RODO-2510 file (C-alpha; in nm, 4 decimals, decimal comma):
residues 430
     n   res          X          Y          Z
     1     x    -6,0532    -3,4517     6,8922
     2     x    -5,8253    -3,3768     7,2023
     3     x    -5,4506    -3,5046     7,2081
     4     x    -5,5264    -3,8735     7,3308
     5     x    -5,8195    -3,8918     7,0661
     6     x    -5,5551    -3,7792     6,7985
     7     x    -5,3035    -4,0409     6,9246
     8     x    -5,5847    -4,3193     6,9391
     9     x    -5,7021    -4,2231     6,5664
    10     x    -5,3474    -4,2397     6,4629
    11     x    -5,2515    -4,5696     6,6268
    12     x    -5,5818    -4,7430     6,5439
    13     x    -5,6452    -4,6172     6,1779
    14     x    -5,2952    -4,6067     6,0248
    15     x    -5,0966    -4,9130     5,9482
    16     x    -4,8097    -4,9183     6,2106
    17     x    -4,4645    -5,1024     6,1538
    18     x    -4,4082    -5,0835     6,5386
    19     x    -4,7433    -5,2626     6,6011
    20     x    -4,7731    -5,4837     6,2724
    21     x    -4,4310    -5,5564     6,1280
    22     x    -4,3598    -5,5553     5,7547
    23     x    -4,7284    -5,5569     5,6627
    24     x    -4,7293    -5,1706     5,7442
    25     x    -4,4049    -5,1115     5,5384
    26     x    -4,4915    -4,9082     5,2093
    27     x    -4,3032    -5,0402     4,9117
    28     x    -4,2630    -4,6727     4,7467
    29     x    -4,2662    -4,3154     4,8249
    30     x    -4,6176    -4,2359     4,6533
    31     x    -4,8198    -4,1632     4,9755
    32     x    -4,5318    -3,9354     5,1335
    33     x    -4,4843    -3,7393     4,8314
    34     x    -4,8730    -3,7083     4,7707
    35     x    -4,8864    -3,5677     5,1568
    36     x    -4,5780    -3,3441     5,0757
    37     x    -4,7674    -3,1918     4,7896
    38     x    -5,0882    -3,1331     4,9809
    39     x    -4,8905    -2,9361     5,2483
    40     x    -4,6895    -2,7287     4,9974
    41     x    -4,3817    -2,9313     4,9881
    42     x    -4,2276    -2,8095     5,3359
    43     x    -3,9423    -3,0561     5,3016
    44     x    -3,8041    -2,8416     5,0254
    45     x    -3,7905    -2,5454     5,2446
    46     x    -3,5332    -2,7009     5,4783
    47     x    -3,1802    -2,7519     5,5184
    48     x    -3,1334    -3,1177     5,6506
    49     x    -2,8673    -3,4059     5,7072
    50     x    -2,9974    -3,7384     5,6378
    51     x    -2,8638    -4,0032     5,8860
    52     x    -2,9247    -4,3882     5,8114
    53     x    -2,7478    -4,7210     5,8952
    54     x    -2,8126    -5,0372     6,0978
    55     x    -2,6906    -4,9173     6,4265
    56     x    -2,6016    -4,5804     6,5649
    57     x    -2,7939    -4,3617     6,3673
    58     x    -2,9886    -4,2116     6,6461
    59     x    -2,6941    -4,1562     6,8508
    60     x    -2,5197    -3,9814     6,5653
    61     x    -2,8541    -3,7728     6,4836
    62     x    -2,8412    -3,6612     6,8702
    63     x    -2,4992    -3,5936     6,8902
    64     x    -2,4800    -3,3757     6,5815
    65     x    -2,7950    -3,1965     6,7192
    66     x    -2,6150    -3,1228     7,0255
    67     x    -2,3194    -2,9816     6,8735
    68     x    -2,5227    -2,7636     6,6415
    69     x    -2,7744    -2,6447     6,9212
    70     x    -2,4432    -2,5448     7,1499
    71     x    -2,3408    -2,3102     6,8760
    72     x    -2,6593    -2,1335     6,8812
    73     x    -2,8664    -2,2926     6,6077
    74     x    -3,2329    -2,3650     6,6064
    75     x    -3,2437    -2,7411     6,5363
    76     x    -3,4986    -2,9770     6,4339
    77     x    -3,4640    -3,3646     6,5000
    78     x    -3,6776    -3,6313     6,3707
    79     x    -3,6168    -3,9559     6,5023
    80     x    -3,7918    -4,3090     6,5749
    81     x    -3,9295    -4,5021     6,7175
    82     x    -4,0360    -4,3241     7,0354
    83     x    -4,0014    -4,4922     7,3938
    84     x    -4,2930    -4,3201     7,6111
    85     x    -4,4233    -4,0270     7,4321
    86     x    -4,5160    -3,9924     7,0641
    87     x    -4,3769    -3,6595     7,0619
    88     x    -4,0171    -3,7787     7,1213
    89     x    -3,9895    -3,8295     6,7531
    90     x    -4,0136    -3,4511     6,6556
    91     x    -3,8014    -3,1982     6,8694
    92     x    -3,6650    -2,8524     6,8348
    93     x    -3,3589    -2,8019     7,0318
    94     x    -3,4319    -3,0846     7,2679
    95     x    -3,8215    -2,9849     7,3130
    96     x    -4,0828    -3,1968     7,2050
    97     x    -4,3579    -3,0789     6,9490
    98     x    -4,6539    -2,9283     7,1348
    99     x    -4,9705    -3,1789     7,1948
   100     x    -5,1785    -2,8920     7,0275
   101     x    -4,9655    -2,9092     6,7202
   102     x    -5,0146    -3,2713     6,6631
   103     x    -5,3959    -3,2299     6,7415
   104     x    -5,4142    -2,9397     6,4736
   105     x    -5,2082    -3,1316     6,2176
   106     x    -5,4200    -3,4414     6,2209
   107     x    -5,7309    -3,2523     6,2200
   108     x    -5,6357    -3,0323     5,9235
   109     x    -5,5338    -3,3246     5,7144
   110     x    -5,7946    -3,5655     5,7960
   111     x    -5,9484    -3,5573     5,4689
   112     x    -5,6120    -3,6184     5,2922
   113     x    -5,5489    -3,9000     5,5391
   114     x    -5,8691    -4,0754     5,4290
   115     x    -5,7983    -4,0149     5,0762
   116     x    -5,4172    -4,0968     5,0683
   117     x    -5,4421    -4,3592     5,3478
   118     x    -5,0741    -4,3253     5,4450
   119     x    -4,8957    -4,5141     5,7222
   120     x    -4,8346    -4,4516     6,0386
   121     x    -4,4727    -4,3424     5,9967
   122     x    -4,5635    -4,1410     5,6748
   123     x    -4,7754    -3,9356     5,8703
   124     x    -4,5368    -3,8626     6,1240
   125     x    -4,2721    -3,8018     5,8704
   126     x    -4,4858    -3,5260     5,7172
   127     x    -4,5798    -3,3787     6,0338
   128     x    -4,2258    -3,3156     6,1311
   129     x    -4,1439    -3,1754     5,7890
   130     x    -4,4227    -2,9593     5,8282
   131     x    -4,3355    -2,8538     6,1808
   132     x    -3,9849    -2,7786     6,1156
   133     x    -4,0617    -2,5693     5,7962
   134     x    -4,3371    -2,3700     6,0088
   135     x    -4,0695    -2,3120     6,2939
   136     x    -3,8133    -2,1973     6,0636
   137     x    -3,5541    -2,4030     6,1906
   138     x    -3,1828    -2,3432     6,0955
   139     x    -3,1324    -2,7063     6,0175
   140     x    -3,3134    -3,0517     6,0693
   141     x    -3,1288    -3,3753     6,1373
   142     x    -3,3422    -3,6466     5,9735
   143     x    -3,3022    -4,0208     6,0868
   144     x    -3,4035    -4,2902     5,8272
   145     x    -3,6744    -4,4966     5,9829
   146     x    -3,6059    -4,8286     5,8111
   147     x    -3,3470    -4,9199     5,5139
   148     x    -3,3165    -4,5889     5,3287
   149     x    -3,4086    -4,6245     4,9489
   150     x    -3,7859    -4,6756     5,0117
   151     x    -3,7977    -4,4878     5,3569
   152     x    -4,0399    -4,2004     5,3823
   153     x    -3,7625    -3,9610     5,4773
   154     x    -3,5847    -4,0227     5,1604
   155     x    -3,7644    -3,7329     4,9849
   156     x    -3,5249    -3,4821     5,1114
   157     x    -3,2077    -3,3392     4,9310
   158     x    -2,9895    -3,2703     5,2239
   159     x    -2,6712    -3,0803     5,2753
   160     x    -2,5003    -3,4153     5,3750
   161     x    -2,5797    -3,7847     5,4120
   162     x    -2,4538    -4,0164     5,6615
   163     x    -2,4679    -4,4259     5,6751
   164     x    -2,3265    -4,5330     6,0200
   165     x    -2,2806    -4,8857     5,9527
   166     x    -2,4222    -5,1960     5,8047
   167     x    -2,5199    -5,4913     5,9924
   168     x    -2,7902    -5,7856     5,9550
   169     x    -3,1136    -5,6460     6,0526
   170     x    -3,4881    -5,6510     5,8824
   171     x    -3,3427    -5,9189     5,6458
   172     x    -3,6812    -6,0164     5,5459
   173     x    -3,7278    -5,6604     5,3914
   174     x    -3,3801    -5,5438     5,3213
   175     x    -3,1862    -5,8680     5,1969
   176     x    -2,9870    -6,1303     5,4011
   177     x    -2,6469    -6,0258     5,3044
   178     x    -2,4438    -5,7189     5,4129
   179     x    -2,4116    -5,6140     5,0434
   180     x    -2,7978    -5,6318     4,9904
   181     x    -2,8812    -5,4378     5,2950
   182     x    -2,6019    -5,1855     5,2071
   183     x    -2,7887    -5,1621     4,8508
   184     x    -3,1065    -5,0488     5,0438
   185     x    -2,8924    -4,8049     5,2873
   186     x    -2,7271    -4,6180     4,9811
   187     x    -3,0463    -4,5293     4,8374
   188     x    -3,0274    -4,2309     5,0659
   189     x    -2,7399    -4,0979     4,8503
   190     x    -2,8169    -3,7950     4,6409
   191     x    -2,6564    -3,6551     4,3133
   192     x    -2,3744    -3,4449     4,4123
   193     x    -2,4415    -3,4627     4,7828
   194     x    -2,1444    -3,5696     5,0159
   195     x    -2,1654    -3,9151     5,1813
   196     x    -2,0216    -4,0041     5,5288
   197     x    -1,9843    -4,3832     5,5844
   198     x    -1,9010    -4,4457     5,9381
   199     x    -1,7538    -4,7747     5,9168
   200     x    -1,5761    -4,9400     5,6369
   201     x    -1,6411    -5,2958     5,5787
   202     x    -1,4990    -5,5428     5,2919
   203     x    -1,8393    -5,6610     5,2077
   204     x    -1,9829    -5,3210     5,1556
   205     x    -1,7047    -5,0734     5,0851
   206     x    -1,7079    -5,1435     4,7030
   207     x    -2,0668    -5,1075     4,6734
   208     x    -2,0906    -4,7702     4,8530
   209     x    -1,7767    -4,6300     4,6435
   210     x    -1,9497    -4,7548     4,3170
   211     x    -2,2967    -4,5752     4,3992
   212     x    -2,1077    -4,2514     4,5086
   213     x    -1,9144    -4,2635     4,1816
   214     x    -2,2578    -4,2973     3,9852
   215     x    -2,4112    -4,0060     4,2077
   216     x    -2,1000    -3,7815     4,1744
   217     x    -2,1208    -3,7751     4,5478
   218     x    -1,8088    -3,6857     4,7347
   219     x    -1,7357    -4,0142     4,9844
   220     x    -1,5607    -4,0384     5,3152
   221     x    -1,5106    -4,3405     5,5358
   222     x    -1,4932    -4,1896     5,8789
   223     x    -1,2877    -4,4622     6,0395
   224     x    -1,0211    -4,4177     5,7720
   225     x    -0,9915    -4,0420     5,8420
   226     x    -1,0311    -3,9638     6,2131
   227     x    -0,8301    -4,0968     6,5328
   228     x    -1,0231    -3,9803     6,8196
   229     x    -0,7754    -3,9481     7,0922
   230     x    -0,4914    -3,7434     6,9338
   231     x    -0,3837    -3,4093     6,9735
   232     x    -0,5836    -3,0752     7,0053
   233     x    -0,5723    -2,9502     6,6480
   234     x    -0,8271    -2,6841     6,5883
   235     x    -1,1403    -2,8404     6,4238
   236     x    -1,1805    -2,5196     6,1978
   237     x    -0,8451    -2,5943     6,0341
   238     x    -0,9651    -2,8989     5,8505
   239     x    -1,2940    -2,8347     5,7004
   240     x    -1,1562    -2,9689     5,3706
   241     x    -1,1301    -3,3305     5,4770
   242     x    -1,4833    -3,4392     5,3981
   243     x    -1,4695    -3,3298     5,0383
   244     x    -1,3134    -3,6590     4,9440
   245     x    -1,1676    -3,9710     5,0879
   246     x    -0,8134    -3,9208     4,9382
   247     x    -0,6898    -3,6761     5,2015
   248     x    -0,4533    -3,7489     5,4879
   249     x    -0,5853    -3,8618     5,8308
   250     x    -0,7547    -3,6018     6,0489
   251     x    -0,6679    -3,5895     6,4346
   252     x    -0,9432    -3,4695     6,6685
   253     x    -0,8685    -3,3708     7,0329
   254     x    -0,9876    -3,6140     7,2908
   255     x    -1,3338    -3,5288     7,3999
   256     x    -1,4783    -3,5788     7,7507
   257     x    -1,8519    -3,6970     7,7005
   258     x    -2,1632    -3,8067     7,9179
   259     x    -2,1930    -4,0862     7,6641
   260     x    -2,0924    -4,4261     7,8161
   261     x    -1,9981    -4,7429     7,6073
   262     x    -1,7200    -4,7706     7,3733
   263     x    -1,9401    -4,7927     7,0849
   264     x    -2,0346    -4,4509     7,1084
   265     x    -1,6985    -4,3593     6,9789
   266     x    -1,8060    -4,4292     6,6575
   267     x    -2,1137    -4,2214     6,6642
   268     x    -1,8951    -3,9437     6,7970
   269     x    -1,6675    -3,9806     6,5032
   270     x    -1,9611    -3,9504     6,2727
   271     x    -2,0912    -3,6251     6,4280
   272     x    -1,7454    -3,4848     6,4021
   273     x    -1,6950    -3,5431     6,0547
   274     x    -2,0319    -3,4208     5,9720
   275     x    -1,9640    -3,1121     6,1757
   276     x    -1,6271    -3,0318     5,9782
   277     x    -1,8494    -3,0593     5,6526
   278     x    -2,1261    -2,8194     5,7896
   279     x    -1,8534    -2,5439     5,8847
   280     x    -1,7535    -2,5438     5,5197
   281     x    -2,1210    -2,4838     5,4410
   282     x    -2,1280    -2,1640     5,6493
   283     x    -2,2215    -2,2953     5,9959
   284     x    -2,0244    -2,1640     6,2811
   285     x    -1,9341    -2,4310     6,4852
   286     x    -1,6286    -2,3985     6,7100
   287     x    -1,3994    -2,6548     6,8941
   288     x    -1,5467    -2,4891     7,2109
   289     x    -1,9107    -2,5685     7,1165
   290     x    -1,8255    -2,9293     7,0541
   291     x    -1,6365    -2,9688     7,3865
   292     x    -1,9196    -2,8327     7,5747
   293     x    -2,1864    -3,0140     7,3997
   294     x    -1,9864    -3,3516     7,4598
   295     x    -2,0460    -3,3180     7,8461
   296     x    -2,4252    -3,3027     7,8278
   297     x    -2,5308    -3,4598     7,4925
   298     x    -2,8161    -3,6415     7,6550
   299     x    -2,9464    -3,3413     7,8506
   300     x    -2,9097    -3,0967     7,5508
   301     x    -3,0557    -3,3114     7,2667
   302     x    -3,2671    -3,5616     7,4978
   303     x    -3,1053    -3,8625     7,3849
   304     x    -3,2408    -4,1747     7,5837
   305     x    -3,2509    -4,5515     7,5676
   306     x    -2,8793    -4,5982     7,5015
   307     x    -2,6711    -4,7362     7,7866
   308     x    -2,8935    -4,5313     8,0247
   309     x    -2,8487    -4,6180     8,3773
   310     x    -3,2057    -4,6297     8,5744
   311     x    -3,0974    -4,7402     8,8861
   312     x    -2,7409    -4,7699     9,0830
   313     x    -2,8356    -5,0369     9,3553
   314     x    -2,7837    -5,2725     9,1835
   315     x    -2,6618    -5,0982     8,8793
   316     x    -2,9282    -5,1191     8,6146
   317     x    -2,8586    -5,0438     8,2665
   318     x    -3,1043    -5,0379     7,9692
   319     x    -2,9788    -5,0131     7,6101
   320     x    -3,1905    -5,0527     7,2938
   321     x    -2,9561    -5,2480     7,0922
   322     x    -3,1836    -5,5194     6,8949
   323     x    -2,9401    -5,6671     6,6383
   324     x    -2,6211    -5,8946     6,6329
   325     x    -2,4150    -5,5858     6,5259
   326     x    -2,5311    -5,3551     6,8360
   327     x    -2,5554    -5,6315     7,0675
   328     x    -2,1882    -5,7221     7,0226
   329     x    -2,0745    -5,3780     7,1367
   330     x    -2,3257    -5,3850     7,4222
   331     x    -2,2110    -5,7254     7,5657
   332     x    -1,8297    -5,6079     7,5228
   333     x    -1,9398    -5,2994     7,7544
   334     x    -2,1130    -5,5188     7,9935
   335     x    -1,8118    -5,7596     8,0139
   336     x    -1,5643    -5,4538     8,1138
   337     x    -1,8099    -5,3624     8,4088
   338     x    -1,6635    -5,4164     8,7555
   339     x    -1,9609    -5,5909     8,8866
   340     x    -2,0298    -5,9357     9,0548
   341     x    -2,2946    -6,0963     8,8538
   342     x    -2,4908    -5,9921     8,5389
   343     x    -2,8675    -6,0354     8,5265
   344     x    -3,0274    -5,9903     8,1784
   345     x    -3,3946    -5,8963     8,1320
   346     x    -3,4399    -6,0159     7,7794
   347     x    -3,7153    -5,9496     7,5065
   348     x    -3,7363    -5,9427     7,1314
   349     x    -4,0014    -5,9228     6,8577
   350     x    -4,1364    -6,2289     6,6752
   351     x    -3,9694    -6,1591     6,3506
   352     x    -3,5970    -6,1315     6,4908
   353     x    -3,3476    -6,3839     6,3826
   354     x    -3,2504    -6,5425     6,6946
   355     x    -2,9781    -6,7516     6,5258
   356     x    -2,7106    -6,4714     6,5314
   357     x    -2,8506    -6,2871     6,8094
   358     x    -2,8561    -6,5196     7,1143
   359     x    -2,5001    -6,6822     7,0605
   360     x    -2,3464    -6,3421     7,1348
   361     x    -2,4832    -6,3311     7,4760
   362     x    -2,3065    -6,4550     7,7859
   363     x    -2,3965    -6,8316     7,9334
   364     x    -2,2799    -6,6889     8,2791
   365     x    -2,5610    -6,4505     8,3171
   366     x    -2,8849    -6,5091     8,4795
   367     x    -3,1989    -6,4363     8,2526
   368     x    -3,5450    -6,2940     8,3066
   369     x    -3,7487    -6,3609     7,9507
   370     x    -4,0250    -6,1708     7,8938
   371     x    -4,2640    -6,0090     7,6091
   372     x    -4,3267    -5,6239     7,5308
   373     x    -4,6877    -5,5138     7,5306
   374     x    -4,7125    -5,5118     7,1576
   375     x    -4,8392    -5,7766     6,8883
   376     x    -4,4880    -5,8173     6,7308
   377     x    -4,3620    -5,9309     7,0581
   378     x    -4,2030    -6,2854     7,0955
   379     x    -4,3796    -6,4896     7,3606
   380     x    -4,1733    -6,5191     7,6666
   381     x    -4,1757    -6,8913     7,6790
   382     x    -4,0532    -6,9245     7,3083
   383     x    -3,7752    -6,6994     7,3840
   384     x    -3,6846    -6,9107     7,6824
   385     x    -3,6775    -7,2206     7,4833
   386     x    -3,4971    -7,0662     7,1964
   387     x    -3,2392    -6,9392     7,4605
   388     x    -3,1934    -7,2847     7,6055
   389     x    -3,0415    -7,4248     7,3149
   390     x    -2,7722    -7,1541     7,3470
   391     x    -2,7184    -7,2419     7,7143
   392     x    -2,8773    -6,9261     7,8304
   393     x    -3,0974    -7,0096     8,1463
   394     x    -3,3502    -6,8262     8,3381
   395     x    -3,7232    -6,8000     8,4072
   396     x    -4,0270    -6,6530     8,1846
   397     x    -4,2341    -6,3709     8,3177
   398     x    -4,5614    -6,2311     8,2122
   399     x    -4,4332    -5,8845     8,1333
   400     x    -4,1188    -5,6558     8,1050
   401     x    -4,2093    -5,5180     8,4756
   402     x    -4,2389    -5,8406     8,6204
   403     x    -3,9130    -5,9700     8,4646
   404     x    -3,7231    -5,6789     8,6099
   405     x    -3,8963    -5,7043     8,9439
   406     x    -3,7702    -6,0903     8,9486
   407     x    -3,4157    -5,9503     8,8510
   408     x    -3,4100    -5,6998     9,1627
   409     x    -3,5300    -5,9646     9,3839
   410     x    -3,2371    -6,2063     9,2802
   411     x    -2,9477    -5,9412     9,2196
   412     x    -2,7358    -5,8107     9,5259
   413     x    -2,6065    -5,4608     9,5208
   414     x    -2,2972    -5,5425     9,3590
   415     x    -2,4417    -5,7181     9,0762
   416     x    -2,5722    -5,5541     8,7162
   417     x    -2,9166    -5,5712     8,5788
   418     x    -2,9177    -5,5294     8,2174
   419     x    -3,2548    -5,4781     8,0104
   420     x    -3,2547    -5,5045     7,6368
   421     x    -3,3024    -5,7114     7,3420
   422     x    -3,5891    -5,4459     7,1761
   423     x    -3,6735    -5,0811     7,1912
   424     x    -4,0088    -5,1680     7,3063
   425     x    -3,8736    -5,3529     7,6126
   426     x    -3,6653    -5,0683     7,7030
   427     x    -3,9758    -4,8253     7,6865
   428     x    -4,1631    -5,0337     7,9229
   429     x    -3,9014    -4,9550     8,2078
   430     x    -3,8179    -4,5861     8,1389
***
């Protein structure tokens, strides 16, 4: 098989959450452990950081990778889903895995795939660990796919775990309360491995402290320890902070960054605190590396789809926020823009709880409803009807591209067009 044949095989033969929804979600780690055993357990040969959470885990992953790369380390990144190219999921120092490496892996494991019958996600995780081990990366930053406890990435024993935040998302699989979802996310906490919690919340703080205590895992709540805009204290002098959440507050220098949107401050804070811990483990990451990396995080780590400007006239922004917690940050950022009118190209998946999503959107905007070209996409006319109940009005379009074209026809150069609601909607305009 060539590369395209290989992708076609993976997409058609393997259960895929992106396409099918929760029916493709595996309820245990049996398959991924069997694949790892077949491969000689490459995940056990890697130094890793494990990053989960409802929102911000992809950004935190890429920010931390940029810090490490700038300090001279060979850094593997596993993230999901992809936008345009499957190989976005597996990168080393921002460079996608080679097409031939994907072909060779699937060909060599085809007999195992027929026997084990893994999901699409399980085989991509196996491919990532095998590739990172073969390429002898210094460290791999591993983003959780869904949840944590039963996620296929949860076979590693990392140097450090991070849970960025907890919000309502995937309630049909993770639970319908913040505490229940936090319980699933906390499944990545390992015995004796320090855990950073990005945002403290009354509903979840007690649970995280309990799990950390049971696992003898030092816990730090990042938002209780770091003020992002204070003095120029040398980062190297504060490596002790992540050992426990009983130490005094830590001050960081203000950092200029190419990341746009106030919500990225949460993700920067997570990555900075993680950096301090890695320093204590022997990674030589100086303040100069962090400052330099912050100026070009997108270029260094190939972060995409987060508050990404794809046109200036009119200002056109795409962002992959797809749940209430993430959307709240985006709406706040949109309201702060000095533009005349707002046009929103919107699409979601059909298992989305719209009752806590649509009320966050501004009624003053003009809407262009659409459906991404995946089976899980919600029909544009159904989304239009649901939005009308929240006083959000606009036309339905047959595709994402058609909706964006409609917005461009109506928007002036002084306006803003926002494209979002789903990773899969964003993918079609990048």
